[in-house]
Residue frames as qw, qx, qy, qz and C-alpha x, y, z in Angstrom:
[[0.052, -0.914, -0.201, -0.349, -41.65, -33.00, -7.20],
 [0.648, -0.697, -0.035, 0.305, -39.24, -32.94, -4.24],
 [0.621, -0.130, 0.254, 0.730, -36.08, -32.39, -6.26],
 [0.258, 0.603, 0.411, 0.634, -37.78, -29.92, -8.58],
 [0.253, -0.906, -0.217, -0.262, -39.19, -27.53, -5.96],
 [0.665, -0.662, 0.067, 0.338, -36.16, -27.77, -3.68],
 [0.613, 0.071, 0.311, 0.722, -33.75, -27.21, -6.55],
 [0.111, 0.766, 0.349, 0.528, -35.84, -24.26, -7.66],
 [0.432, -0.894, -0.110, -0.045, -35.61, -22.75, -4.19],
 [0.727, -0.473, 0.170, 0.468, -31.91, -23.42, -3.68],
 [0.509, 0.058, 0.401, 0.759, -30.90, -22.00, -7.04],
 [0.204, 0.607, 0.198, -0.742, -33.66, -19.37, -7.45],
 [0.103, -0.039, 0.762, 0.639, -34.32, -20.90, -10.86],
 [0.058, 0.500, 0.842, 0.197, -37.50, -20.69, -12.90],
 [0.001, -0.505, -0.326, 0.799, -38.24, -17.05, -12.20],
 [0.165, 0.149, -0.466, -0.857, -39.10, -16.26, -15.81],
 [0.220, -0.297, -0.894, -0.255, -41.89, -18.83, -15.62],
 [0.293, -0.659, -0.666, 0.189, -43.64, -17.05, -12.76],
 [0.284, -0.157, -0.120, 0.938, -42.45, -13.42, -12.91],
 [0.153, -0.428, -0.452, -0.767, -45.71, -12.21, -14.45],
 [0.459, -0.636, -0.604, 0.141, -47.20, -12.52, -10.97],
 [0.354, -0.814, -0.151, 0.436, -45.16, -9.49, -9.94],
 [0.354, -0.558, 0.238, 0.712, -42.06, -7.93, -11.39],
 [0.343, 0.222, 0.649, 0.642, -42.85, -8.21, -15.09],
 [0.046, 0.843, 0.536, 0.025, -45.73, -5.81, -14.51],
 [0.277, -0.845, -0.036, 0.455, -43.25, -3.00, -13.82],
 [0.651, -0.011, 0.369, 0.663, -40.94, -3.01, -16.83],
 [0.264, 0.618, 0.377, 0.638, -42.50, -0.38, -19.09],
 [0.346, -0.909, -0.213, -0.088, -43.44, 1.74, -16.08],
 [0.666, -0.544, 0.137, 0.491, -39.83, 1.70, -14.91],
 [0.532, 0.158, 0.386, 0.737, -38.45, 2.65, -18.31],
 [0.049, 0.827, 0.404, 0.388, -40.96, 5.49, -18.54],
 [0.467, -0.828, -0.128, 0.283, -39.20, 7.15, -15.60],
 [0.559, -0.222, 0.291, 0.744, -36.13, 7.96, -17.74],
 [0.245, 0.785, 0.205, -0.531, -36.74, 11.38, -19.33],
 [0.451, 0.740, -0.364, -0.342, -34.47, 10.95, -22.36],
 [0.966, 0.208, -0.153, 0.033, -32.93, 8.08, -24.29],
 [0.517, -0.730, 0.415, 0.167, -29.69, 7.01, -22.56],
 [0.567, 0.623, -0.533, -0.082, -26.48, 5.92, -24.23],
 [0.330, 0.261, -0.849, 0.319, -25.24, 3.87, -21.29],
 [0.735, -0.395, -0.114, -0.540, -27.37, 1.71, -18.99],
 [0.193, 0.233, -0.894, 0.331, -26.78, -0.39, -15.87],
 [0.740, -0.388, -0.261, -0.483, -29.20, -2.67, -14.05],
 [0.016, -0.388, 0.792, -0.471, -28.34, -3.63, -10.46],
 [0.495, 0.109, 0.765, -0.397, -30.05, -6.88, -9.62],
 [0.370, 0.333, -0.482, -0.721, -30.60, -7.62, -13.30],
 [0.771, 0.078, 0.531, -0.343, -31.92, -11.13, -12.70],
 [0.688, 0.192, 0.647, 0.268, -32.48, -12.92, -15.99],
 [0.265, -0.133, 0.392, 0.871, -32.11, -9.73, -18.02],
 [0.188, 0.656, 0.717, 0.141, -35.76, -9.00, -18.75],
 [0.033, -0.910, -0.187, 0.368, -35.59, -5.29, -17.92],
 [0.247, -0.541, 0.481, 0.644, -32.38, -4.82, -19.90],
 [0.317, 0.247, 0.807, 0.432, -33.96, -6.61, -22.84],
 [0.122, 0.835, 0.536, -0.024, -36.91, -4.22, -22.71],
 [0.178, -0.833, 0.083, 0.518, -34.55, -1.23, -22.39],
 [0.304, -0.296, 0.639, 0.641, -32.51, -2.24, -25.43],
 [0.257, 0.507, 0.763, 0.308, -35.68, -2.71, -27.45],
 [0.007, 0.917, 0.356, -0.181, -36.92, 0.74, -26.46],
 [0.049, -0.924, 0.260, 0.276, -33.57, 2.49, -26.92],
 [0.927, 0.282, 0.110, 0.223, -31.70, 0.89, -29.84],
 [0.360, 0.822, -0.241, 0.370, -29.06, 3.64, -29.63],
 [0.664, -0.694, 0.276, -0.043, -27.67, 2.37, -26.32],
 [0.577, 0.639, -0.499, 0.100, -23.95, 1.71, -26.77],
 [0.251, 0.308, -0.805, 0.440, -22.98, 0.30, -23.36],
 [0.755, -0.398, -0.154, -0.497, -25.07, -1.97, -21.13],
 [0.218, 0.293, -0.843, 0.395, -24.06, -3.61, -17.87],
 [0.759, -0.424, -0.227, -0.439, -26.12, -5.97, -15.74],
 [0.141, 0.376, -0.790, 0.462, -25.09, -7.14, -12.27],
 [0.802, -0.360, -0.150, -0.453, -26.70, -9.83, -10.15],
 [0.334, -0.570, 0.700, -0.271, -25.64, -11.94, -7.21],
 [0.828, 0.038, 0.527, -0.188, -27.08, -15.19, -8.56],
 [0.157, -0.409, 0.728, 0.528, -24.84, -16.88, -11.11],
 [0.340, 0.328, 0.870, 0.142, -27.68, -18.96, -12.55],
 [0.265, 0.844, 0.389, -0.257, -29.75, -15.89, -13.28],
 [0.034, -0.747, 0.383, 0.542, -26.74, -14.19, -14.84],
 [0.278, -0.093, 0.861, 0.416, -26.34, -17.16, -17.19],
 [0.312, 0.629, 0.712, -0.022, -30.01, -16.87, -18.13],
 [0.113, 0.888, 0.053, -0.443, -29.51, -13.17, -18.79],
 [0.195, -0.497, 0.640, 0.552, -26.56, -13.98, -21.02],
 [0.306, 0.247, 0.871, 0.295, -28.69, -16.32, -23.11],
 [0.212, 0.803, 0.525, -0.186, -31.48, -13.75, -23.34],
 [0.034, 0.911, -0.077, -0.404, -29.28, -10.79, -24.22],
 [0.858, 0.347, 0.257, 0.279, -26.95, -12.68, -26.56],
 [0.631, 0.057, 0.089, 0.769, -23.89, -10.46, -26.26],
 [0.060, 0.773, 0.264, 0.574, -25.75, -7.15, -26.10],
 [0.414, -0.843, 0.129, -0.317, -24.68, -6.52, -22.48],
 [0.361, 0.376, -0.743, 0.421, -21.77, -7.13, -20.17],
 [0.760, -0.500, -0.222, -0.350, -23.04, -9.26, -17.31],
 [0.203, 0.463, -0.695, 0.511, -21.33, -9.57, -13.95],
 [0.716, -0.459, -0.525, -0.040, -21.99, -11.81, -10.97],
 [0.273, 0.251, -0.457, 0.809, -21.52, -9.75, -7.82],
 [0.268, -0.588, -0.665, 0.374, -23.15, -9.04, -4.47],
 [0.087, 0.810, 0.275, 0.510, -24.95, -5.69, -4.65],
 [0.492, -0.870, 0.009, 0.036, -23.43, -4.83, -1.29],
 [0.575, -0.495, 0.438, 0.482, -19.94, -5.46, -2.67],
 [0.657, 0.728, 0.195, -0.034, -20.20, -4.01, -6.15],
 [0.725, -0.013, 0.207, 0.657, -17.07, -3.80, -8.30],
 [0.016, -0.747, 0.058, 0.663, -15.64, -0.42, -9.16],
 [0.641, 0.482, 0.494, 0.337, -16.12, 0.32, -12.86],
 [0.289, -0.145, 0.188, 0.927, -14.73, 3.05, -15.06],
 [0.004, -0.516, -0.650, -0.558, -18.18, 3.63, -16.54],
 [0.164, 0.253, 0.386, -0.872, -20.52, 6.49, -15.72],
 [0.127, 0.375, 0.883, 0.252, -24.06, 5.55, -16.72],
 [0.206, -0.213, -0.218, -0.930, -26.85, 7.72, -18.11],
 [0.740, -0.312, -0.105, -0.586, -29.46, 5.43, -16.54],
 [0.148, 0.203, -0.919, 0.304, -29.10, 3.07, -13.60],
 [0.708, -0.312, -0.297, -0.560, -31.94, 0.79, -12.52],
 [0.068, 0.133, -0.904, 0.401, -32.50, -1.09, -9.28],
 [0.622, -0.179, -0.229, -0.727, -35.91, -2.76, -9.26],
 [0.894, -0.281, -0.176, -0.302, -37.55, -5.05, -6.70],
 [0.729, 0.229, -0.495, 0.413, -34.24, -5.45, -4.90],
 [0.018, -0.651, 0.353, -0.672, -33.88, -2.92, -2.10],
 [0.771, -0.491, 0.111, -0.391, -35.54, -5.02, 0.60],
 [0.964, 0.005, -0.164, 0.209, -32.83, -7.66, 0.16],
 [0.492, 0.485, -0.299, 0.658, -30.13, -5.09, 0.98],
 [0.493, -0.761, 0.026, -0.421, -31.53, -4.18, 4.40],
 [0.149, -0.919, -0.256, 0.260, -29.97, -2.74, 6.57],
 [0.498, -0.415, 0.326, 0.688, -27.03, -1.77, 4.32],
 [0.512, 0.739, 0.425, 0.103, -28.83, -0.09, 1.43],
 [0.043, -0.946, 0.146, 0.287, -26.49, 2.88, 1.65],
 [0.514, -0.361, 0.628, 0.460, -23.64, 0.83, 0.15],
 [0.480, 0.421, 0.672, 0.375, -25.50, 0.31, -3.13],
 [0.140, 0.952, 0.270, -0.035, -26.66, 3.93, -3.20],
 [0.301, -0.793, 0.327, 0.417, -23.09, 5.18, -2.71],
 [0.509, -0.065, 0.699, 0.498, -21.87, 3.00, -5.60],
 [0.364, 0.685, 0.591, 0.222, -24.67, 4.21, -7.84],
 [0.032, -0.972, -0.068, 0.223, -23.98, 7.85, -7.05],
 [0.378, -0.616, 0.502, 0.476, -20.31, 7.36, -7.91],
 [0.376, 0.025, 0.791, 0.483, -21.20, 5.68, -11.23],
 [0.322, 0.772, 0.539, -0.098, -24.00, 7.99, -12.39],
 [0.442, 0.289, 0.268, 0.805, -23.11, 10.29, -15.28],
 [0.031, 0.277, 0.188, -0.942, -23.76, 14.03, -14.96],
 [0.498, 0.161, -0.189, -0.831, -27.41, 14.53, -15.81],
 [0.340, 0.010, -0.924, -0.174, -28.05, 10.81, -15.44],
 [0.673, -0.316, -0.025, -0.668, -31.09, 9.14, -13.89],
 [0.060, 0.122, -0.954, 0.267, -31.30, 6.55, -11.15],
 [0.672, -0.215, -0.264, -0.657, -34.59, 4.64, -11.11],
 [0.014, 0.133, -0.906, 0.403, -35.39, 2.66, -7.97],
 [0.631, -0.354, -0.398, -0.565, -38.52, 0.67, -7.23],
 [0.035, -0.202, 0.793, -0.574, -39.51, -0.20, -3.68],
 [0.482, -0.372, -0.741, -0.283, -42.21, -2.39, -2.18],
 [0.164, -0.228, 0.464, -0.840, -44.36, -1.17, 0.69],
 [0.387, -0.330, -0.843, -0.173, -46.71, -3.82, 2.09],
 [0.531, -0.598, 0.008, -0.600, -49.49, -3.08, 4.50],
 [0.358, 0.179, -0.830, 0.389, -48.28, -4.44, 7.84],
 [0.596, -0.595, -0.507, -0.186, -50.24, -5.71, 10.79],
 [0.437, -0.866, 0.100, -0.220, -49.82, -4.65, 14.44],
 [0.837, -0.408, 0.267, 0.247, -46.86, -7.02, 14.78],
 [0.037, -0.743, 0.458, 0.486, -45.05, -5.61, 11.76],
 [0.491, 0.030, 0.818, 0.297, -45.69, -8.53, 9.40],
 [0.505, 0.638, 0.053, -0.579, -46.70, -7.91, 5.79],
 [0.527, 0.561, -0.524, -0.365, -46.61, -9.28, 2.24],
 [0.699, 0.196, -0.684, -0.065, -44.89, -12.69, 2.04],
 [0.064, -0.250, 0.758, -0.599, -44.62, -12.81, 5.83],
 [0.660, -0.001, 0.265, -0.703, -48.36, -13.46, 5.95],
 [0.854, 0.247, -0.363, -0.280, -48.21, -16.43, 3.59],
 [0.470, 0.348, -0.751, 0.307, -45.15, -17.93, 5.26],
 [0.266, -0.231, 0.638, -0.685, -46.68, -17.62, 8.72],
 [0.821, 0.060, 0.081, -0.563, -49.81, -19.47, 7.60],
 [0.785, 0.321, -0.528, -0.045, -47.66, -22.21, 6.10],
 [0.206, 0.351, -0.762, 0.504, -45.61, -22.56, 9.27],
 [0.508, -0.142, 0.475, -0.704, -48.72, -22.69, 11.45],
 [0.868, 0.160, -0.175, -0.436, -50.29, -25.33, 9.22],
 [0.715, 0.292, -0.614, 0.162, -47.20, -27.51, 9.75],
 [0.757, -0.588, -0.279, 0.057, -47.26, -26.96, 13.50],
 [0.636, 0.052, -0.184, 0.748, -44.18, -24.74, 13.73],
 [0.212, -0.640, -0.245, 0.697, -43.57, -21.40, 15.40],
 [0.412, 0.692, 0.447, 0.391, -44.94, -18.73, 13.07],
 [0.244, -0.898, -0.084, 0.357, -43.18, -15.74, 14.66],
 [0.649, 0.707, -0.090, 0.266, -40.46, -15.79, 11.94],
 [0.503, -0.794, 0.325, 0.105, -37.82, -15.77, 14.68],
 [0.726, -0.198, 0.498, 0.431, -34.41, -16.10, 13.03],
 [0.415, 0.371, 0.457, 0.694, -35.08, -13.99, 9.94],
 [0.041, 0.289, 0.122, -0.949, -35.95, -10.36, 9.27],
 [0.420, 0.576, 0.684, -0.153, -39.61, -10.16, 8.21],
 [0.345, 0.415, 0.462, 0.704, -40.40, -8.56, 4.86],
 [0.170, -0.899, -0.376, -0.145, -42.50, -6.03, 6.74],
 [0.480, -0.767, 0.112, 0.410, -39.25, -4.80, 8.28],
 [0.575, -0.055, 0.474, 0.664, -37.02, -5.23, 5.23],
 [0.222, 0.643, 0.491, 0.544, -39.40, -3.12, 3.14],
 [0.251, -0.200, -0.279, 0.905, -38.50, 0.32, 4.38],
 [0.173, 0.800, 0.514, -0.257, -41.30, 2.90, 4.67],
 [0.481, 0.738, 0.235, 0.411, -41.30, 5.64, 2.04],
 [0.149, -0.974, 0.131, -0.106, -39.95, 8.42, 4.32],
 [0.690, -0.520, 0.435, 0.255, -36.98, 6.22, 5.21],
 [0.729, 0.324, 0.418, 0.435, -36.26, 5.45, 1.55],
 [0.243, 0.918, 0.113, 0.291, -36.40, 9.16, 0.73],
 [0.399, -0.875, 0.273, 0.034, -33.96, 9.94, 3.55],
 [0.780, -0.215, 0.472, 0.349, -31.55, 7.22, 2.40],
 [0.603, 0.578, 0.349, 0.424, -31.67, 8.49, -1.17],
 [0.010, 0.990, 0.047, 0.135, -31.16, 12.09, -0.06],
 [0.632, -0.620, 0.304, 0.352, -27.68, 11.23, 1.21],
 [0.520, -0.156, 0.600, 0.588, -26.53, 10.77, -2.38],
 [0.189, 0.376, 0.670, 0.611, -29.17, 12.08, -4.79],
 [0.308, 0.139, 0.130, -0.932, -31.84, 14.62, -5.48],
 [0.307, 0.366, 0.877, -0.054, -35.23, 12.91, -5.64],
 [0.083, 0.067, -0.365, -0.925, -36.85, 14.35, -8.76],
 [0.649, -0.079, -0.246, -0.716, -40.13, 12.41, -8.78],
 [0.201, -0.057, 0.943, -0.259, -41.98, 9.54, -7.13],
 [0.626, -0.031, -0.374, -0.683, -44.83, 7.55, -8.62],
 [0.262, -0.129, 0.893, -0.343, -46.79, 4.81, -6.92],
 [0.660, -0.025, -0.417, -0.624, -49.41, 2.22, -7.65],
 [0.679, -0.235, 0.582, -0.381, -51.16, -0.56, -5.80],
 [0.456, 0.326, -0.773, -0.296, -50.31, -4.02, -7.08],
 [0.849, -0.212, 0.274, -0.398, -52.45, -7.01, -6.14],
 [0.024, 0.419, -0.902, -0.105, -50.41, -10.21, -5.96],
 [0.850, 0.111, 0.206, -0.472, -52.41, -13.09, -7.40],
 [0.086, -0.328, 0.905, 0.259, -51.77, -16.58, -8.75],
 [0.632, 0.051, -0.483, -0.604, -53.81, -18.93, -10.92],
 [0.886, -0.195, -0.407, -0.109, -53.28, -21.89, -8.62],
 [0.693, -0.686, 0.219, 0.027, -51.63, -23.10, -5.45],
 [0.873, 0.026, 0.239, 0.424, -48.94, -24.77, -7.57],
 [0.439, 0.707, 0.071, 0.549, -48.11, -21.60, -9.46],
 [0.271, -0.894, 0.153, -0.322, -47.76, -19.64, -6.25],
 [0.869, -0.409, 0.211, 0.183, -45.63, -22.38, -4.68],
 [0.764, 0.284, 0.181, 0.551, -43.26, -22.08, -7.63],
 [0.130, 0.856, 0.022, 0.500, -43.30, -18.27, -7.47],
 [0.575, -0.795, 0.161, -0.107, -42.39, -18.34, -3.79],
 [0.881, -0.214, 0.247, 0.343, -39.53, -20.77, -4.36],
 [0.627, 0.474, 0.193, 0.587, -38.12, -18.84, -7.33],
 [0.014, 0.849, 0.028, 0.528, -38.43, -15.46, -5.63],
 [0.484, -0.762, 0.278, -0.330, -37.73, -16.08, -1.95],
 [0.493, 0.414, -0.750, 0.153, -35.69, -19.25, -2.24],
 [0.639, -0.262, -0.686, 0.231, -35.01, -20.80, 1.16],
 [0.008, 0.423, -0.284, 0.860, -35.36, -17.53, 3.05],
 [0.644, -0.325, 0.171, -0.671, -38.54, -18.64, 4.80],
 [0.924, -0.012, -0.341, -0.174, -38.26, -22.41, 4.36],
 [0.429, 0.374, -0.665, 0.484, -35.09, -22.48, 6.48],
 [0.397, -0.374, 0.411, -0.730, -37.43, -22.12, 9.46],
 [0.932, -0.095, 0.126, -0.327, -38.49, -25.78, 9.12],
 [0.613, -0.394, 0.654, 0.203, -36.28, -28.91, 9.24],
 [0.081, 0.384, -0.714, -0.580, -34.79, -30.23, 6.00],
 [0.103, 0.169, 0.974, 0.108, -37.24, -33.12, 5.93],
 [0.195, 0.681, 0.630, -0.317, -40.23, -30.74, 5.86],
 [0.080, -0.375, 0.276, 0.881, -39.03, -28.37, 3.15],
 [0.081, -0.197, -0.766, -0.606, -41.27, -29.78, 0.44],
 [0.182, -0.629, -0.747, 0.118, -44.22, -29.67, 2.82],
 [0.146, -0.579, -0.186, 0.780, -43.51, -26.03, 3.57],
 [0.041, 0.180, -0.466, -0.865, -43.65, -25.03, -0.11],
 [0.165, -0.390, -0.849, -0.317, -46.85, -27.01, -0.55],
 [0.206, -0.677, -0.601, 0.371, -48.44, -25.17, 2.38],
 [0.100, -0.398, 0.104, 0.906, -47.28, -21.82, 0.97],
 [0.129, -0.104, -0.675, -0.719, -49.26, -22.58, -2.18],
 [0.262, -0.538, -0.800, -0.047, -52.30, -23.64, -0.19],
 [0.208, -0.591, -0.372, 0.685, -52.14, -20.52, 1.98],
 [0.001, -0.234, 0.316, 0.919, -51.96, -18.32, -1.12],
 [0.204, -0.292, -0.784, -0.508, -54.96, -20.10, -2.65],
 [0.264, -0.615, -0.694, 0.267, -56.96, -19.60, 0.55],
 [0.152, -0.516, -0.137, 0.832, -56.07, -15.94, 0.73],
 [0.069, 0.037, -0.539, -0.839, -57.04, -15.44, -2.91],
 [0.243, -0.450, -0.821, -0.255, -60.40, -17.14, -2.36],
 [0.296, -0.659, -0.558, 0.408, -61.10, -14.99, 0.69],
 [0.162, -0.717, -0.056, 0.676, -59.70, -11.63, -0.39],
 [0.613, 0.775, 0.140, -0.058, -59.39, -11.76, -4.19],
 [0.428, 0.749, -0.441, 0.249, -55.59, -11.53, -3.88],
 [0.768, -0.103, -0.490, 0.400, -52.81, -13.12, -1.91],
 [0.339, -0.678, -0.249, 0.603, -51.92, -9.68, -0.61],
 [0.373, 0.872, 0.167, 0.270, -51.48, -6.21, -1.96],
 [0.578, -0.379, -0.018, 0.723, -48.45, -3.96, -1.94],
 [0.227, 0.956, 0.027, -0.185, -47.74, -0.39, -2.93],
 [0.762, 0.081, 0.215, 0.605, -44.89, -0.18, -5.43],
 [0.002, 0.942, -0.003, -0.336, -43.08, 3.14, -5.68],
 [0.737, 0.387, 0.140, 0.536, -40.83, 4.21, -8.54],
 [0.320, -0.837, 0.014, 0.444, -38.27, 6.81, -7.49],
 [0.641, 0.625, 0.071, 0.439, -36.51, 8.97, -10.08],
 [0.501, -0.787, 0.051, 0.358, -33.33, 10.45, -8.68],
 [0.580, 0.734, -0.107, 0.337, -30.50, 12.52, -10.09],
 [0.618, 0.024, -0.333, 0.712, -27.08, 13.62, -8.88],
 [0.243, -0.753, -0.377, 0.482, -27.24, 16.42, -6.29],
 [0.363, 0.807, 0.187, 0.426, -27.39, 19.89, -7.79]]
């Protein structure tokens, strides 16, 4: 198990196996935000290509599709899934390549918290590459935070750290409760480049069938972001405790935690 879980975390592999816990729930909802069928589509943070696959199934008339992700392994998975139906690029979303394209629809889902505090760079690129009349769809996560500012995966990681006898203050990383900007801040950031046309929200309970499934989800989604807070020799133990903490929280609360997910539909300024 050691090599498997640590490899999963280091490479962010296996996300398709566990994505139904969270992001896969959003695909149709995200596509619903686009008011008319686009001809050109881009997905920033495309992962393994699941959203683009759904978009191409919904809109068979799309003639140009681009997916960009910072993880080369996920880009390869997307290539296998999309089988030549999209151009796929490996690039940091904070250092996006300039393209000649102007897209009718640009998506950025479940990504913004990883761009903190430089979200404006990705928004500026998107504004410059959005076609006249085009739509930018952004999803953001907004966890309930405690008095110390911790929320969402912070809560699970802190329990795991405490169980192993380590400092649970998350010193050395930016907690997800901080990375996940509050809605007014997101609106203000968007307003620098776009007109916000609509916002929808829904509460999403994060659950897992077992401690093992949640352990794998954490490794595939958060990689070594939290596990770096323990020595190399305790990495496997950390992921095990993450799964146990999630199972305890589910037994006590019916969910690991809940978050509000917002879908923002934005257009070029009028």
